[in-house]
PDB file as gemmi writes it, atoms N, CA and C in Angstrom:
CRYST1    1.000    1.000    1.000  90.00  90.00  90.00 P 1                      
ATOM      1  N   MET A   1      60.042 -10.383 -54.228  1.00  0.00           N  
ATOM      2  CA  MET A   1      61.476 -11.079 -53.512  1.00  0.00           C  
ATOM      3  C   MET A   1      61.043 -12.847 -53.186  1.00  0.00           C  
ATOM      4  N   LYS A   2      59.972 -12.680 -52.248  1.00  0.00           N  
ATOM      5  CA  LYS A   2      59.452 -13.501 -51.908  1.00  0.00           C  
ATOM      6  C   LYS A   2      59.178 -14.763 -53.116  1.00  0.00           C  
ATOM      7  N   LYS A   3      58.536 -14.292 -54.249  1.00  0.00           N  
ATOM      8  CA  LYS A   3      58.533 -15.059 -54.956  1.00  0.00           C  
ATOM      9  C   LYS A   3      59.390 -16.292 -55.727  1.00  0.00           C  
ATOM     10  N   PHE A   4      60.573 -15.090 -55.991  1.00  0.00           N  
ATOM     11  CA  PHE A   4      61.570 -15.784 -56.277  1.00  0.00           C  
ATOM     12  C   PHE A   4      62.341 -16.729 -55.428  1.00  0.00           C  
ATOM     13  N   LEU A   5      62.547 -16.446 -54.630  1.00  0.00           N  
ATOM     14  CA  LEU A   5      62.806 -17.473 -52.874  1.00  0.00           C  
ATOM     15  C   LEU A   5      62.235 -18.918 -53.728  1.00  0.00           C  
ATOM     16  N   LEU A   6      60.671 -18.891 -53.599  1.00  0.00           N  
ATOM     17  CA  LEU A   6      59.743 -19.627 -53.705  1.00  0.00           C  
ATOM     18  C   LEU A   6      60.082 -20.532 -54.894  1.00  0.00           C  
ATOM     19  N   VAL A   7      60.320 -19.949 -56.113  1.00  0.00           N  
ATOM     20  CA  VAL A   7      60.463 -20.767 -57.468  1.00  0.00           C  
ATOM     21  C   VAL A   7      62.059 -21.404 -57.550  1.00  0.00           C  
ATOM     22  N   PHE A   8      63.090 -20.682 -56.732  1.00  0.00           N  
ATOM     23  CA  PHE A   8      64.733 -20.915 -56.679  1.00  0.00           C  
ATOM     24  C   PHE A   8      64.281 -22.578 -55.276  1.00  0.00           C  
ATOM     25  N   SER A   9      63.723 -21.832 -54.636  1.00  0.00           N  
ATOM     26  CA  SER A   9      63.451 -23.456 -53.905  1.00  0.00           C  
ATOM     27  C   SER A   9      63.028 -24.668 -54.200  1.00  0.00           C  
ATOM     28  N   LEU A  10      61.735 -24.668 -55.556  1.00  0.00           N  
ATOM     29  CA  LEU A  10      61.348 -25.617 -55.612  1.00  0.00           C  
ATOM     30  C   LEU A  10      62.148 -25.964 -56.556  1.00  0.00           C  
ATOM     31  N   PHE A  11      62.588 -25.091 -57.421  1.00  0.00           N  
ATOM     32  CA  PHE A  11      63.558 -25.806 -58.361  1.00  0.00           C  
ATOM     33  C   PHE A  11      64.418 -26.575 -58.039  1.00  0.00           C  
ATOM     34  N   PHE A  12      65.421 -25.824 -56.669  1.00  0.00           N  
ATOM     35  CA  PHE A  12      66.445 -27.311 -56.677  1.00  0.00           C  
ATOM     36  C   PHE A  12      66.032 -28.368 -55.733  1.00  0.00           C  
ATOM     37  N   LEU A  13      64.822 -28.573 -55.394  1.00  0.00           N  
ATOM     38  CA  LEU A  13      64.323 -29.485 -54.808  1.00  0.00           C  
ATOM     39  C   LEU A  13      63.872 -30.089 -55.727  1.00  0.00           C  
ATOM     40  N   ALA A  14      63.603 -29.906 -56.563  1.00  0.00           N  
ATOM     41  CA  ALA A  14      63.340 -31.006 -58.018  1.00  0.00           C  
ATOM     42  C   ALA A  14      64.581 -31.363 -58.540  1.00  0.00           C  
ATOM     43  N   LEU A  15      65.855 -30.669 -58.928  1.00  0.00           N  
ATOM     44  CA  LEU A  15      66.897 -31.141 -58.931  1.00  0.00           C  
ATOM     45  C   LEU A  15      67.544 -31.797 -58.261  1.00  0.00           C  
ATOM     46  N   SER A  16      67.199 -31.957 -57.304  1.00  0.00           N  
ATOM     47  CA  SER A  16      68.049 -32.673 -56.224  1.00  0.00           C  
ATOM     48  C   SER A  16      67.313 -33.586 -56.279  1.00  0.00           C  
ATOM     49  N   PHE A  17      65.588 -34.179 -56.345  1.00  0.00           N  
ATOM     50  CA  PHE A  17      65.014 -35.425 -56.332  1.00  0.00           C  
ATOM     51  C   PHE A  17      64.880 -35.851 -58.365  1.00  0.00           C  
ATOM     52  N   VAL A  18      65.255 -35.182 -58.972  1.00  0.00           N  
ATOM     53  CA  VAL A  18      65.772 -35.716 -60.484  1.00  0.00           C  
ATOM     54  C   VAL A  18      67.030 -36.404 -60.776  1.00  0.00           C  
ATOM     55  N   SER A  19      68.279 -35.560 -60.043  1.00  0.00           N  
ATOM     56  CA  SER A  19      69.306 -35.886 -59.911  1.00  0.00           C  
ATOM     57  C   SER A  19      69.930 -37.270 -59.063  1.00  0.00           C  
ATOM     58  N   GLY A  20      68.868 -37.059 -57.753  1.00  0.00           N  
ATOM     59  CA  GLY A  20      69.483 -38.579 -56.773  1.00  0.00           C  
ATOM     60  C   GLY A  20      68.267 -39.778 -57.290  1.00  0.00           C  
ATOM     61  N   LEU A  21      67.198 -40.028 -58.375  1.00  0.00           N  
ATOM     62  CA  LEU A  21      66.595 -40.566 -58.983  1.00  0.00           C  
ATOM     63  C   LEU A  21      67.538 -41.439 -60.049  1.00  0.00           C  
ATOM     64  N   ILE A  22      68.365 -40.195 -60.676  1.00  0.00           N  
ATOM     65  CA  ILE A  22      69.305 -40.264 -62.195  1.00  0.00           C  
ATOM     66  C   ILE A  22      70.061 -41.176 -61.547  1.00  0.00           C  
ATOM     67  N   GLN A  23      70.699 -41.158 -60.138  1.00  0.00           N  
ATOM     68  CA  GLN A  23      71.388 -41.743 -59.571  1.00  0.00           C  
ATOM     69  C   GLN A  23      71.725 -43.254 -59.694  1.00  0.00           C  
ATOM     70  N   LYS A  24      70.716 -42.988 -58.687  1.00  0.00           N  
ATOM     71  CA  LYS A  24      69.861 -44.735 -58.438  1.00  0.00           C  
ATOM     72  C   LYS A  24      69.533 -45.728 -59.099  1.00  0.00           C  
ATOM     73  N   ILE A  25      68.778 -45.171 -59.963  1.00  0.00           N  
ATOM     74  CA  ILE A  25      68.314 -45.829 -61.325  1.00  0.00           C  
ATOM     75  C   ILE A  25      69.611 -46.455 -62.682  1.00  0.00           C  
ATOM     76  N   PHE A  26      70.739 -45.625 -62.788  1.00  0.00           N  
ATOM     77  CA  PHE A  26      71.557 -46.055 -63.669  1.00  0.00           C  
ATOM     78  C   PHE A  26      72.643 -45.885 -63.538  1.00  0.00           C  
ATOM     79  N   TYR A  27      73.096 -45.784 -62.451  1.00  0.00           N  
ATOM     80  CA  TYR A  27      74.892 -45.808 -61.843  1.00  0.00           C  
ATOM     81  C   TYR A  27      74.300 -46.103 -60.250  1.00  0.00           C  
ATOM     82  N   PRO A  28      74.355 -47.090 -60.274  1.00  0.00           N  
ATOM     83  CA  PRO A  28      74.535 -47.911 -58.931  1.00  0.00           C  
ATOM     84  C   PRO A  28      75.747 -47.441 -58.183  1.00  0.00           C  
ATOM     85  N   GLN A  29      75.925 -47.250 -56.799  1.00  0.00           N  
ATOM     86  CA  GLN A  29      77.017 -46.783 -56.153  1.00  0.00           C  
ATOM     87  C   GLN A  29      77.427 -48.463 -55.427  1.00  0.00           C  
ATOM     88  N   TYR A  30      78.609 -48.334 -55.482  1.00  0.00           N  
ATOM     89  CA  TYR A  30      79.155 -49.582 -54.694  1.00  0.00           C  
ATOM     90  C   TYR A  30      80.668 -49.291 -54.133  1.00  0.00           C  
ATOM     91  N   ILE A  31      80.795 -50.108 -53.313  1.00  0.00           N  
ATOM     92  CA  ILE A  31      82.145 -50.238 -52.876  1.00  0.00           C  
ATOM     93  C   ILE A  31      83.088 -51.725 -53.244  1.00  0.00           C  
ATOM     94  N   ASP A  32      84.154 -51.549 -53.833  1.00  0.00           N  
ATOM     95  CA  ASP A  32      85.074 -52.420 -54.794  1.00  0.00           C  
ATOM     96  C   ASP A  32      86.161 -52.931 -53.288  1.00  0.00           C  
ATOM     97  N   ALA A  33      86.864 -53.885 -54.026  1.00  0.00           N  
ATOM     98  CA  ALA A  33      87.293 -54.712 -52.845  1.00  0.00           C  
ATOM     99  C   ALA A  33      88.574 -54.189 -51.666  1.00  0.00           C  
ATOM    100  N   GLN A  34      88.807 -52.847 -52.562  1.00  0.00           N  
ATOM    101  CA  GLN A  34      89.591 -52.552 -51.767  1.00  0.00           C  
ATOM    102  C   GLN A  34      88.949 -51.210 -50.628  1.00  0.00           C  
ATOM    103  N   GLY A  35      87.734 -51.199 -50.586  1.00  0.00           N  
ATOM    104  CA  GLY A  35      87.203 -50.438 -49.673  1.00  0.00           C  
ATOM    105  C   GLY A  35      86.601 -49.092 -50.296  1.00  0.00           C  
ATOM    106  N   VAL A  36      86.977 -48.702 -51.565  1.00  0.00           N  
ATOM    107  CA  VAL A  36      86.367 -47.281 -51.795  1.00  0.00           C  
ATOM    108  C   VAL A  36      85.269 -47.389 -52.722  1.00  0.00           C  
ATOM    109  N   LEU A  37      84.412 -45.997 -52.576  1.00  0.00           N  
ATOM    110  CA  LEU A  37      82.680 -45.907 -52.752  1.00  0.00           C  
ATOM    111  C   LEU A  37      83.259 -45.161 -54.039  1.00  0.00           C  
ATOM    112  N   HIS A  38      82.267 -45.942 -54.808  1.00  0.00           N  
ATOM    113  CA  HIS A  38      82.417 -45.423 -56.408  1.00  0.00           C  
ATOM    114  C   HIS A  38      80.931 -45.143 -56.694  1.00  0.00           C  
ATOM    115  N   GLU A  39      80.566 -43.177 -56.822  1.00  0.00           N  
ATOM    116  CA  GLU A  39      79.621 -42.901 -56.717  1.00  0.00           C  
ATOM    117  C   GLU A  39      80.014 -41.716 -58.187  1.00  0.00           C  
ATOM    118  N   THR A  40      78.627 -41.659 -58.618  1.00  0.00           N  
ATOM    119  CA  THR A  40      79.161 -40.354 -60.079  1.00  0.00           C  
ATOM    120  C   THR A  40      78.426 -39.226 -59.129  1.00  0.00           C  
ATOM    121  N   LEU A  41      78.916 -37.446 -59.763  1.00  0.00           N  
ATOM    122  CA  LEU A  41      79.301 -36.350 -59.454  1.00  0.00           C  
ATOM    123  C   LEU A  41      77.517 -36.484 -59.263  1.00  0.00           C  
ATOM    124  N   LEU A  42      76.590 -36.887 -59.394  1.00  0.00           N  
ATOM    125  CA  LEU A  42      75.132 -36.857 -59.576  1.00  0.00           C  
ATOM    126  C   LEU A  42      74.495 -36.705 -57.949  1.00  0.00           C  
ATOM    127  N   THR A  43      74.940 -37.630 -56.997  1.00  0.00           N  
ATOM    128  CA  THR A  43      75.230 -37.662 -55.536  1.00  0.00           C  
ATOM    129  C   THR A  43      75.334 -36.337 -55.144  1.00  0.00           C  
ATOM    130  N   PRO A  44      76.605 -35.619 -55.535  1.00  0.00           N  
ATOM    131  CA  PRO A  44      76.987 -34.501 -54.556  1.00  0.00           C  
ATOM    132  C   PRO A  44      75.927 -33.004 -54.943  1.00  0.00           C  
ATOM    133  N   ILE A  45      75.331 -33.419 -56.233  1.00  0.00           N  
ATOM    134  CA  ILE A  45      74.724 -32.397 -56.176  1.00  0.00           C  
ATOM    135  C   ILE A  45      73.394 -32.559 -56.193  1.00  0.00           C  
ATOM    136  N   ALA A  46      72.930 -33.872 -56.187  1.00  0.00           N  
ATOM    137  CA  ALA A  46      71.412 -34.037 -55.176  1.00  0.00           C  
ATOM    138  C   ALA A  46      71.504 -33.418 -53.614  1.00  0.00           C  
ATOM    139  N   ALA A  47      72.574 -33.565 -53.283  1.00  0.00           N  
ATOM    140  CA  ALA A  47      72.989 -32.980 -51.773  1.00  0.00           C  
ATOM    141  C   ALA A  47      72.976 -31.677 -51.668  1.00  0.00           C  
ATOM    142  N   PHE A  48      73.959 -31.472 -52.668  1.00  0.00           N  
ATOM    143  CA  PHE A  48      74.033 -29.548 -52.717  1.00  0.00           C  
ATOM    144  C   PHE A  48      72.321 -28.912 -53.195  1.00  0.00           C  
ATOM    145  N   SER A  49      71.815 -29.817 -53.999  1.00  0.00           N  
ATOM    146  CA  SER A  49      70.616 -28.940 -54.022  1.00  0.00           C  
ATOM    147  C   SER A  49      69.565 -28.728 -53.315  1.00  0.00           C  
ATOM    148  N   PHE A  50      69.412 -29.765 -52.486  1.00  0.00           N  
ATOM    149  CA  PHE A  50      68.911 -30.229 -51.309  1.00  0.00           C  
ATOM    150  C   PHE A  50      68.898 -29.007 -50.504  1.00  0.00           C  
ATOM    151  N   VAL A  51      70.032 -29.275 -49.480  1.00  0.00           N  
ATOM    152  CA  VAL A  51      70.268 -27.780 -48.947  1.00  0.00           C  
ATOM    153  C   VAL A  51      69.967 -26.929 -49.255  1.00  0.00           C  
ATOM    154  N   LEU A  52      70.198 -25.913 -50.476  1.00  0.00           N  
ATOM    155  CA  LEU A  52      70.188 -24.883 -51.452  1.00  0.00           C  
ATOM    156  C   LEU A  52      68.896 -24.898 -51.128  1.00  0.00           C  
ATOM    157  N   SER A  53      67.741 -25.656 -51.406  1.00  0.00           N  
ATOM    158  CA  SER A  53      66.387 -25.704 -51.070  1.00  0.00           C  
ATOM    159  C   SER A  53      65.812 -25.264 -49.873  1.00  0.00           C  
ATOM    160  N   ILE A  54      65.834 -26.254 -49.396  1.00  0.00           N  
ATOM    161  CA  ILE A  54      65.707 -25.583 -47.518  1.00  0.00           C  
ATOM    162  C   ILE A  54      66.069 -24.474 -47.077  1.00  0.00           C  
ATOM    163  N   ILE A  55      67.541 -24.077 -47.354  1.00  0.00           N  
ATOM    164  CA  ILE A  55      68.089 -22.687 -47.328  1.00  0.00           C  
ATOM    165  C   ILE A  55      66.864 -21.556 -48.019  1.00  0.00           C  
ATOM    166  N   GLY A  56      66.472 -21.887 -49.141  1.00  0.00           N  
ATOM    167  CA  GLY A  56      65.418 -21.250 -49.674  1.00  0.00           C  
ATOM    168  C   GLY A  56      63.812 -21.017 -48.900  1.00  0.00           C  
ATOM    169  N   PHE A  57      63.527 -22.167 -48.656  1.00  0.00           N  
ATOM    170  CA  PHE A  57      61.916 -22.502 -47.709  1.00  0.00           C  
ATOM    171  C   PHE A  57      62.448 -21.543 -46.591  1.00  0.00           C  
ATOM    172  N   LEU A  58      63.762 -21.737 -45.600  1.00  0.00           N  
ATOM    173  CA  LEU A  58      63.624 -21.076 -44.790  1.00  0.00           C  
ATOM    174  C   LEU A  58      63.744 -19.822 -44.699  1.00  0.00           C  
ATOM    175  N   LEU A  59      64.145 -19.342 -45.689  1.00  0.00           N  
ATOM    176  CA  LEU A  59      64.345 -17.620 -45.818  1.00  0.00           C  
ATOM    177  C   LEU A  59      62.868 -17.106 -46.390  1.00  0.00           C  
ATOM    178  N   TRP A  60      62.209 -18.200 -47.229  1.00  0.00           N  
ATOM    179  CA  TRP A  60      60.795 -17.685 -47.818  1.00  0.00           C  
ATOM    180  C   TRP A  60      59.994 -17.715 -46.582  1.00  0.00           C  
ATOM    181  N   LEU A  61      60.306 -18.544 -46.027  1.00  0.00           N  
ATOM    182  CA  LEU A  61      59.159 -18.602 -44.599  1.00  0.00           C  
ATOM    183  C   LEU A  61      59.343 -17.373 -43.313  1.00  0.00           C  
ATOM    184  N   MET A  62      60.915 -16.744 -43.334  1.00  0.00           N  
ATOM    185  CA  MET A  62      61.589 -15.670 -42.498  1.00  0.00           C  
ATOM    186  C   MET A  62      61.288 -14.760 -42.826  1.00  0.00           C  
ATOM    187  N   LEU A  63      60.911 -14.588 -44.570  1.00  0.00           N  
ATOM    188  CA  LEU A  63      60.188 -13.195 -44.947  1.00  0.00           C  
ATOM    189  C   LEU A  63      58.776 -13.121 -44.815  1.00  0.00           C  
ATOM    190  N   LEU A  64      57.602 -14.220 -44.953  1.00  0.00           N  
ATOM    191  CA  LEU A  64      56.520 -14.551 -44.626  1.00  0.00           C  
ATOM    192  C   LEU A  64      55.815 -14.002 -43.185  1.00  0.00           C  
ATOM    193  N   LEU A  65      56.653 -14.812 -42.241  1.00  0.00           N  
ATOM    194  CA  LEU A  65      56.632 -14.176 -41.322  1.00  0.00           C  
ATOM    195  C   LEU A  65      56.527 -13.203 -40.719  1.00  0.00           C  
ATOM    196  N   PHE A  66      57.467 -12.091 -41.153  1.00  0.00           N  
ATOM    197  CA  PHE A  66      58.106 -10.999 -40.860  1.00  0.00           C  
ATOM    198  C   PHE A  66      57.124  -9.784 -41.838  1.00  0.00           C  
ATOM    199  N   GLN A  67      56.699 -10.292 -42.489  1.00  0.00           N  
ATOM    200  CA  GLN A  67      55.320  -9.955 -43.352  1.00  0.00           C  
ATOM    201  C   GLN A  67      54.088  -9.482 -42.088  1.00  0.00           C  
ATOM    202  N   LEU A  68      53.863 -11.181 -41.940  1.00  0.00           N  
ATOM    203  CA  LEU A  68      52.583 -10.810 -40.675  1.00  0.00           C  
ATOM    204  C   LEU A  68      52.991 -10.120 -39.516  1.00  0.00           C  
ATOM    205  N   ILE A  69      54.193 -10.284 -39.237  1.00  0.00           N  
ATOM    206  CA  ILE A  69      54.081  -9.456 -38.294  1.00  0.00           C  
ATOM    207  C   ILE A  69      53.858  -7.933 -38.089  1.00  0.00           C  
ATOM    208  N   ARG A  70      54.231  -7.700 -39.493  1.00  0.00           N  
ATOM    209  CA  ARG A  70      54.210  -5.530 -40.088  1.00  0.00           C  
ATOM    210  C   ARG A  70      52.881  -6.166 -39.677  1.00  0.00           C  
ATOM    211  N   ARG A  71      51.920  -6.976 -40.712  1.00  0.00           N  
ATOM    212  CA  ARG A  71      50.418  -6.617 -40.730  1.00  0.00           C  
ATOM    213  C   ARG A  71      49.778  -6.472 -38.955  1.00  0.00           C  
ATOM    214  N   TRP A  72      50.561  -7.185 -38.342  1.00  0.00           N  
ATOM    215  CA  TRP A  72      50.104  -7.374 -37.262  1.00  0.00           C  
ATOM    216  C   TRP A  72      50.028  -5.681 -36.282  1.00  0.00           C  
ATOM    217  N   ILE A  73      51.032  -5.461 -36.683  1.00  0.00           N  
ATOM    218  CA  ILE A  73      51.072  -4.618 -35.422  1.00  0.00           C  
ATOM    219  C   ILE A  73      50.707  -3.283 -35.969  1.00  0.00           C  
ATOM    220  N   LYS A  74      50.921  -2.952 -37.016  1.00  0.00           N  
ATOM    221  CA  LYS A  74      49.631  -2.010 -37.930  1.00  0.00           C  
ATOM    222  C   LYS A  74      48.502  -2.116 -37.378  1.00  0.00           C  
TER     223      LYS A  74                                                      
END                                                                             
């Protein structure tokens, strides 16, 4: 379970980095004359992937901490 959470977190961290990089290089964000922000779908994907990776890392750290506490108690 812990290995899956770590791989899950690393995958979504890489996905957020790649989608953010693609957004920055190929699709610049801009505000038009009416004040509307134009951006692609890659920005929300990057943000959502980053949040998922942080949640996965936190769960992985909690499981690791519980395992260390269990070993310390025995």
